[in-house]
C-alpha positions as CSV (number, residue, x, y, z in Angstrom):
1,X,-4.0,-17.8,19.5
2,X,-0.3,-16.8,19.6
3,X,0.5,-14.8,16.5
4,X,3.6,-14.8,14.4
5,X,4.0,-11.7,12.2
6,X,6.0,-12.6,9.1
7,X,6.9,-9.1,8.1
8,X,8.6,-5.9,9.3
9,X,8.2,-2.1,9.5
10,X,4.9,-0.3,9.6
11,X,2.7,-3.3,8.8
12,X,4.3,-5.5,11.5
13,X,3.7,-2.8,14.1
14,X,0.2,-2.3,12.8
15,X,-0.7,-6.0,13.0
16,X,0.9,-6.2,16.5
17,X,-1.4,-3.4,17.7
18,X,-4.5,-5.2,16.4
19,X,-3.4,-8.5,17.9
20,X,-2.9,-6.9,21.3
21,X,-6.4,-5.4,21.2
22,X,-7.7,-9.0,20.9
23,X,-5.5,-10.1,23.8
24,X,-3.2,-12.3,21.6
25,X,0.4,-13.1,22.2
26,X,2.5,-11.5,19.5
27,X,5.9,-12.7,18.1
28,X,7.8,-10.7,15.5
29,X,10.9,-11.4,13.4
30,X,14.0,-9.6,12.3
31,X,17.0,-10.1,10.0
32,X,20.6,-9.1,10.6
33,X,19.9,-5.8,8.8
34,X,16.8,-5.2,11.1
35,X,18.3,-6.0,14.5
36,X,16.8,-3.5,16.9
37,X,14.4,-2.1,14.3
38,X,11.2,-0.3,15.4
39,X,8.8,-3.1,14.7
40,X,10.7,-5.5,17.1
41,X,9.7,-3.2,20.0
42,X,6.0,-3.6,19.2
43,X,5.9,-7.4,19.9
44,X,6.3,-9.7,23.0
45,X,9.2,-11.5,21.4
46,X,11.3,-11.1,18.3
47,X,12.9,-14.1,16.5
48,X,16.1,-13.7,14.4
49,X,15.9,-14.8,10.7
50,X,19.5,-14.4,9.8
51,X,20.5,-12.7,6.5
52,X,18.7,-9.9,4.8
53,X,16.6,-12.2,2.7
54,X,15.0,-13.9,5.7
55,X,11.6,-12.3,5.2
56,X,11.5,-14.1,1.8
57,X,12.4,-17.5,3.2
58,X,9.4,-19.8,3.6
59,X,11.5,-22.3,5.6
60,X,13.0,-19.8,8.0
61,X,9.7,-18.1,8.7
62,X,7.8,-21.3,9.3
63,X,10.6,-22.6,11.6
64,X,10.7,-19.3,13.5
65,X,6.9,-19.4,14.1
66,X,7.0,-22.9,15.3
67,X,10.0,-22.4,17.5
68,X,8.3,-19.5,19.2
69,X,5.2,-21.6,20.0
70,X,2.9,-19.7,17.7
71,X,-0.4,-21.0,16.4
72,X,-1.0,-18.6,13.6
73,X,0.9,-16.5,11.0
74,X,-0.1,-13.1,9.6
75,X,1.9,-12.2,6.5
76,X,1.3,-8.4,6.4
77,X,1.8,-7.0,2.9
78,X,4.6,-7.4,0.5
79,X,7.3,-10.1,0.8
80,X,5.3,-13.4,0.9
81,X,1.9,-12.0,1.7
82,X,0.5,-13.1,-1.7
83,X,2.5,-16.3,-2.0
84,X,0.4,-19.4,-2.2
85,X,3.4,-21.7,-1.4
86,X,4.0,-19.8,1.8
87,X,0.3,-20.0,2.8
88,X,0.3,-23.7,2.1
89,X,3.6,-24.3,4.1
90,X,2.0,-22.5,7.1
91,X,-1.1,-24.7,6.9
92,X,1.0,-27.9,6.4
93,X,3.0,-27.0,9.5
94,X,-0.2,-27.1,11.5
95,X,-0.6,-23.4,11.9
96,X,-3.5,-21.1,11.0
97,X,-3.0,-18.8,8.0
98,X,-4.4,-15.3,8.5
99,X,-5.6,-14.7,4.9
100,X,-7.4,-16.3,2.0
101,X,-6.9,-20.0,1.0
102,X,-3.8,-20.9,-1.0
103,X,-6.1,-21.7,-3.9
104,X,-7.6,-18.2,-3.9
105,X,-4.1,-16.6,-3.7
106,X,-2.9,-18.7,-6.6
107,X,-6.0,-18.0,-8.7
108,X,-5.8,-14.2,-8.3
109,X,-2.0,-14.1,-8.3
110,X,-2.0,-15.3,-12.0
111,X,-3.4,-12.2,-13.8
112,X,-4.5,-14.2,-16.9
113,X,-6.3,-16.8,-14.8
114,X,-7.8,-14.1,-12.7
115,X,-9.2,-12.4,-15.8
116,X,-10.8,-15.7,-16.9
117,X,-12.4,-16.2,-13.5
118,X,-13.9,-12.8,-13.1
119,X,-15.0,-12.7,-16.7
120,X,-17.1,-15.8,-16.0
121,X,-18.5,-13.9,-13.0
122,X,-19.6,-11.1,-15.2
123,X,-16.9,-8.6,-14.1
124,X,-16.0,-6.1,-16.9
125,X,-12.4,-6.4,-18.2
126,X,-10.0,-4.2,-20.1
127,X,-9.8,-5.5,-23.7
128,X,-6.7,-7.6,-24.1
129,X,-4.4,-8.8,-26.9
130,X,-2.8,-6.9,-29.7
131,X,-6.2,-6.7,-31.4
132,X,-7.3,-4.3,-28.7
133,X,-5.1,-1.6,-30.3
134,X,-2.6,1.0,-29.1
135,X,-1.6,2.5,-26.8
136,X,-1.3,-0.8,-24.9
137,X,0.1,-2.0,-21.6
138,X,2.4,-5.0,-21.3
139,X,1.8,-6.6,-17.9
140,X,3.4,-9.4,-15.9
141,X,1.0,-12.3,-15.3
142,X,2.4,-12.8,-11.8
143,X,3.2,-10.2,-9.1
144,X,2.3,-6.6,-9.0
145,X,3.4,-3.3,-7.6
146,X,4.1,-1.8,-11.0
147,X,6.9,-4.3,-11.8
148,X,6.9,-6.0,-15.1
149,X,4.8,-3.3,-16.8
150,X,5.6,-1.3,-20.0
151,X,3.5,1.2,-22.0
152,X,3.6,0.7,-25.8
153,X,2.4,3.3,-28.3
154,X,2.8,1.3,-31.5
155,X,3.3,-2.2,-32.9
156,X,7.0,-1.5,-33.7
157,X,7.8,-1.2,-30.0
158,X,5.8,-4.1,-28.8
159,X,8.5,-6.9,-29.0
160,X,11.1,-4.8,-27.0
161,X,8.5,-3.9,-24.4
162,X,7.5,-7.5,-24.0
163,X,11.1,-8.6,-23.6
164,X,11.9,-5.9,-21.0
165,X,8.7,-6.6,-19.0
166,X,9.3,-10.3,-19.1
167,X,12.9,-9.9,-17.8
168,X,11.8,-7.6,-15.0
169,X,9.0,-10.0,-14.1
170,X,11.3,-13.0,-14.0
171,X,13.7,-11.2,-11.7
172,X,11.0,-10.0,-9.4
173,X,8.5,-12.9,-9.3
174,X,10.3,-15.9,-10.9
175,X,7.8,-15.9,-13.7
176,X,8.4,-14.1,-17.0
177,X,4.9,-14.6,-18.5
178,X,3.4,-11.3,-19.8
179,X,0.3,-10.3,-21.6
180,X,-1.0,-7.3,-23.4
181,X,-4.1,-5.2,-22.7
182,X,-5.4,-1.8,-23.9
183,X,-4.1,1.2,-22.1
184,X,-7.1,3.0,-20.6
185,X,-6.0,6.7,-20.8
186,X,-7.1,9.3,-18.3
187,X,-8.4,6.7,-16.0
188,X,-8.7,6.9,-12.2
189,X,-7.7,4.0,-10.0
190,X,-10.7,3.0,-7.8
191,X,-10.8,-0.1,-5.6
192,X,-13.2,-1.9,-3.4
193,X,-12.4,-3.3,0.1
194,X,-14.0,-6.7,0.6
195,X,-14.1,-9.0,3.6
196,X,-15.1,-12.6,3.7
197,X,-15.3,-15.4,6.2
198,X,-15.3,-19.2,6.3
199,X,-19.1,-19.3,6.4
200,X,-19.4,-17.9,2.8
201,X,-20.3,-14.4,3.9
202,X,-18.6,-11.7,1.7
203,X,-19.2,-8.0,2.2
204,X,-18.0,-4.8,0.7
205,X,-16.6,-2.1,3.0
206,X,-16.7,0.6,0.3
207,X,-14.5,2.3,-2.2
208,X,-11.1,4.0,-2.3
209,X,-9.4,6.2,-4.9
210,X,-5.7,5.7,-5.3
211,X,-5.1,7.6,-8.6
212,X,-2.0,9.6,-7.4
213,X,0.8,7.2,-8.2
214,X,4.4,7.2,-9.2
215,X,5.8,4.2,-11.2
216,X,2.4,2.5,-10.7
217,X,2.8,2.7,-6.9
218,X,0.3,4.7,-4.8
219,X,1.2,7.8,-2.9
220,X,-2.1,9.4,-1.9
221,X,-5.3,7.5,-1.2
222,X,-8.8,8.4,0.0
223,X,-12.1,6.9,1.0
224,X,-14.8,6.9,-0.1
225,X,-13.8,7.3,-3.8
226,X,-15.0,10.9,-4.5
227,X,-17.2,11.9,-7.4
228,X,-18.7,8.4,-8.2
229,X,-22.2,8.3,-9.5
230,X,-24.3,6.1,-7.1
231,X,-25.0,3.7,-9.9
232,X,-21.4,3.4,-10.8
233,X,-20.4,2.8,-7.1
234,X,-23.0,0.2,-6.6
235,X,-22.1,-1.6,-9.9
236,X,-18.4,-1.5,-8.9
237,X,-19.1,-2.9,-5.4
238,X,-21.2,-5.7,-6.9
239,X,-18.5,-6.6,-9.4
240,X,-15.9,-6.7,-6.6
241,X,-18.2,-9.1,-4.6
242,X,-18.7,-11.3,-7.6
243,X,-14.9,-11.4,-8.1
244,X,-14.4,-12.4,-4.5
245,X,-17.1,-15.0,-4.7
246,X,-15.5,-16.6,-7.7
247,X,-12.7,-17.8,-5.4
248,X,-14.7,-18.3,-2.2
249,X,-12.7,-15.5,-0.7
250,X,-11.9,-15.4,3.1
251,X,-10.3,-12.5,4.9
252,X,-9.5,-9.0,3.8
253,X,-8.9,-8.4,0.1
254,X,-9.1,-5.6,-2.5
255,X,-10.5,-5.6,-6.0
256,X,-9.0,-2.9,-8.1
257,X,-10.5,-1.2,-11.1
258,X,-9.7,1.4,-13.7
259,X,-12.5,4.1,-14.1
260,X,-12.3,5.8,-17.4
261,X,-13.5,9.4,-18.0
262,X,-16.8,8.1,-19.5
263,X,-17.7,6.3,-16.2
264,X,-17.0,2.8,-17.5
265,X,-14.9,0.7,-15.2
266,X,-12.6,-2.4,-15.7
267,X,-11.1,-5.0,-13.4
268,X,-7.3,-4.7,-13.0
269,X,-6.6,-7.3,-10.3
270,X,-7.4,-8.6,-6.8
271,X,-4.9,-8.2,-4.0
272,X,-5.3,-11.1,-1.7
273,X,-4.0,-9.3,1.5
274,X,-4.5,-6.2,3.5
275,X,-3.6,-3.1,1.6
276,X,-1.2,-0.3,2.6
277,X,-4.1,2.1,2.3
278,X,-6.6,0.2,4.5
279,X,-6.7,2.9,7.2
280,X,-8.8,5.3,5.1
281,X,-11.5,2.6,5.0
282,X,-11.2,2.0,8.7
283,X,-11.7,5.7,9.5
284,X,-14.8,6.1,7.4
285,X,-16.4,2.8,8.5
286,X,-15.2,2.4,12.1
287,X,-14.2,-1.2,11.3
288,X,-10.7,-2.3,12.2
289,X,-9.7,-4.4,9.1
290,X,-6.7,-6.1,10.7
291,X,-8.8,-7.1,13.7
292,X,-11.3,-8.5,11.3
293,X,-8.6,-10.5,9.5
294,X,-7.7,-12.1,12.9
295,X,-11.3,-12.7,13.9
296,X,-12.1,-14.4,10.6
297,X,-9.0,-16.6,10.9
298,X,-10.4,-17.6,14.4
299,X,-13.6,-18.8,12.7
300,X,-15.8,-15.8,13.5
301,X,-18.2,-14.0,11.2
302,X,-17.1,-11.1,9.1
303,X,-18.2,-7.6,10.3
304,X,-21.3,-6.1,8.6
305,X,-20.7,-3.0,6.5
306,X,-21.6,0.3,8.1
307,X,-21.5,2.7,5.2
308,X,-19.1,5.7,5.0
309,X,-19.0,8.5,7.5
310,X,-17.1,11.6,6.4
311,X,-14.0,11.4,4.3
312,X,-10.5,10.1,4.9
313,X,-7.1,10.7,3.1
314,X,-3.8,8.9,3.5
315,X,-0.4,10.1,2.4
316,X,2.6,7.8,2.3
317,X,5.7,9.4,3.8
318,X,8.5,7.6,2.1
319,X,12.3,8.0,2.3
320,X,12.6,9.0,-1.3
321,X,13.8,12.1,-3.1
322,X,10.9,13.3,-5.3
323,X,13.2,15.8,-7.1
324,X,15.5,13.0,-8.2
325,X,12.9,10.6,-9.7
326,X,11.9,9.2,-6.3
327,X,15.3,7.5,-5.7
328,X,15.6,5.9,-2.2
329,X,17.1,8.2,0.5
330,X,18.8,6.0,3.1
331,X,20.2,7.5,6.4
332,X,19.6,8.0,10.1
333,X,16.4,9.7,11.2
334,X,18.0,12.4,13.4
335,X,14.5,13.9,13.8
336,X,11.2,12.2,13.5
337,X,8.2,13.9,15.1
338,X,4.9,12.9,13.6
339,X,1.9,15.2,13.8
340,X,-1.0,14.6,16.1
341,X,-4.4,16.1,16.9
342,X,-8.1,15.5,16.3
343,X,-8.8,13.4,13.2
344,X,-5.1,12.6,12.7
345,X,-3.7,9.1,12.7
346,X,-0.1,8.2,12.0
347,X,0.9,4.5,11.4
348,X,4.7,4.5,11.6
349,X,7.3,1.9,11.0
350,X,10.3,3.9,12.4
351,X,11.2,6.2,15.3
352,X,13.7,9.0,15.9
353,X,17.1,7.4,15.6
354,X,16.1,4.6,13.2
355,X,18.4,3.7,10.3
356,X,16.7,3.7,6.9
357,X,18.4,1.2,4.6
358,X,18.0,0.4,1.0
359,X,17.5,-3.3,1.8
360,X,13.8,-3.0,2.2
361,X,10.7,-0.8,1.4
362,X,11.3,2.8,2.2
363,X,7.9,3.6,3.7
364,X,8.5,5.5,7.0
365,X,4.9,6.3,8.0
366,X,1.4,6.8,6.8
367,X,-0.4,10.0,7.7
368,X,-4.1,9.5,7.7
369,X,-6.8,12.1,8.5
370,X,-10.6,12.0,8.8
371,X,-13.0,14.9,8.6
372,X,-16.7,15.5,7.9
373,X,-16.0,16.2,4.2
374,X,-13.3,16.0,1.6
375,X,-12.4,19.7,1.6
376,X,-11.9,19.6,5.4
377,X,-9.9,16.4,5.1
378,X,-7.6,18.1,2.5
379,X,-7.1,21.0,4.9
380,X,-6.4,18.7,7.8
381,X,-3.9,16.7,5.8
382,X,-2.1,19.8,4.7
383,X,-1.8,21.0,8.3
384,X,-0.7,17.5,9.5
385,X,2.0,17.2,6.9
386,X,3.2,20.7,7.6
387,X,3.7,19.8,11.2
388,X,5.6,16.6,10.5
389,X,9.2,17.1,11.5
390,X,11.7,14.9,9.7
391,X,15.5,15.3,9.3
392,X,18.2,12.9,8.1
393,X,16.6,11.7,4.8
394,X,14.6,13.2,1.9
395,X,10.9,12.3,2.1
396,X,7.7,12.7,0.1
397,X,6.0,14.6,2.9
398,X,6.2,18.1,1.4
399,X,5.2,16.7,-2.0
400,X,2.1,15.1,-0.6
401,X,1.1,18.3,1.0
402,X,1.5,20.1,-2.3
403,X,-0.6,17.4,-4.0
404,X,-3.6,17.5,-1.6
405,X,-3.7,21.3,-2.0
406,X,-3.4,21.3,-5.8
407,X,-6.4,22.6,-7.7
408,X,-6.5,19.4,-9.9
409,X,-6.7,17.2,-6.8
410,X,-9.5,19.4,-5.4
411,X,-11.5,19.3,-8.6
412,X,-10.8,15.6,-9.3
413,X,-8.9,16.3,-12.5
414,X,-6.5,13.5,-11.7
415,X,-5.7,10.1,-13.2
416,X,-3.1,7.4,-12.8
417,X,-0.5,9.2,-14.9
418,X,-1.2,12.7,-13.6
419,X,1.6,12.7,-11.1
420,X,4.2,11.8,-13.7
421,X,3.2,14.8,-15.8
422,X,3.1,17.0,-12.8
423,X,6.7,16.0,-11.7
424,X,8.0,16.9,-15.2
425,X,6.9,20.5,-14.8
426,X,7.4,20.9,-11.1
427,X,9.9,23.7,-10.1
428,X,13.5,22.6,-9.2
429,X,14.6,22.0,-5.6
430,X,15.0,24.8,-3.1
431,X,18.5,26.4,-2.9
432,X,20.8,25.1,-0.2
433,X,20.5,28.4,1.8
434,X,16.7,27.8,2.1
435,X,17.3,24.2,2.9
436,X,19.7,25.0,5.7
437,X,17.3,27.6,7.1
438,X,14.4,25.0,7.1
439,X,16.6,22.4,8.8
440,X,17.6,24.9,11.4
441,X,13.9,25.4,12.1
442,X,13.6,21.7,12.6
443,X,11.3,21.2,9.6
444,X,13.1,18.9,7.3
445,X,10.1,18.7,5.0
446,X,9.0,22.3,5.4
447,X,5.7,23.1,3.8
448,X,7.2,26.0,2.0
449,X,9.8,23.9,0.2
450,X,9.6,21.3,-2.4
451,X,10.5,18.4,-0.1
452,X,14.2,18.1,-0.6
453,X,15.5,19.2,2.9
454,X,17.4,16.4,4.6
455,X,20.3,18.3,6.1
456,X,20.7,17.6,9.8
457,X,22.3,20.4,11.8
458,X,22.9,21.0,15.5
459,X,19.7,23.1,15.6
460,X,17.5,20.0,14.9
461,X,18.5,18.4,18.1
462,X,18.1,21.4,20.4
463,X,14.5,21.5,21.6
464,X,12.5,24.8,21.2
465,X,15.4,26.9,19.8
466,X,14.5,29.1,16.8
């Protein structure tokens, strides 16, 4: 197999690493904006795609894969990873698609159709329709990532919310269809990693908690999901397997649920790709999920579940300014020194000197730690984030450190809207004098500051000066 990676950044580098472990040839791609980007150094060959929208062009991606002599395509996540048309085009071109069938992607990509399928499989659902009452959530039928979603507190605001969500969904996914379901308040976001093969075998690799989110996008994730009653965990994993079986699922996928304070859980959606947060599951199971994607695509049997060993936490280090509503923070990384040490893993999509643009996702790296238990994992994560040296852009590193040390996180008093409330009451940014001092120390996201230091100075480029 010679693999074409139809993506960029962190996930492209991650897939390349897994492919090399299997001895596969690896080809990447880049647009004009991404010429010389970090992920192009992780592959054997990189093919140009032209303009910035190249990662979204089915025709250009398929042509690039064929021109490079590839026999398979891995879509990563984002872009066209959950696009059934792209999957079918890859197959029609005589290439292997590393992922579920186009039919499974299409079925789970349409949220209303997915609800009908999993309901028939006995999976619990959030009540839908206006009759479910308020507060309610207006959701796009296509797509995900928090786009095309609006919270509605009464019937008077419903029409405007539906129009706004529909417009956003049309712009993002080309489909303005929306539906309404009851808003489950105080809920945690718990998901199950599944893995299936072409022989009909589908297994669960356990649970994750992804409740700390901003704008419906995850920031901190952990595995296994803490505080679950064994009966709830088992029922959730069974429901996830039933959902996957409903579409004869192949490859890696994630079934997402809301867990309300009473312990009841409800299906949200199924993501038909590898998730950003897959490393936490890898660290507690010892199973390389991307390697498994490739093995399954080659016709091999899916790995057997091993059960969880210890606890893992992942924090997304993103080029955003938390103090300014998580606005993107483009710029040049004049310093980028990830942490290392026992139990610490960093999956990066950039390097020192990389240019961070607003053209694409602003994820710089994922810091992932593993420890014998959750408290030790929290301490290890705090230490790792405190040692992460970044200058040139604002990042979420210091905020993530603050979150994993927070009493509410420690005591599981968190839910999917907890972070929004926390940010409203969080102290303002550190004064410029303190920011300059931290930058001079070479810690752009100093653990003692609220994560807004991004001021490069001559001191940041002089090794070992203090």
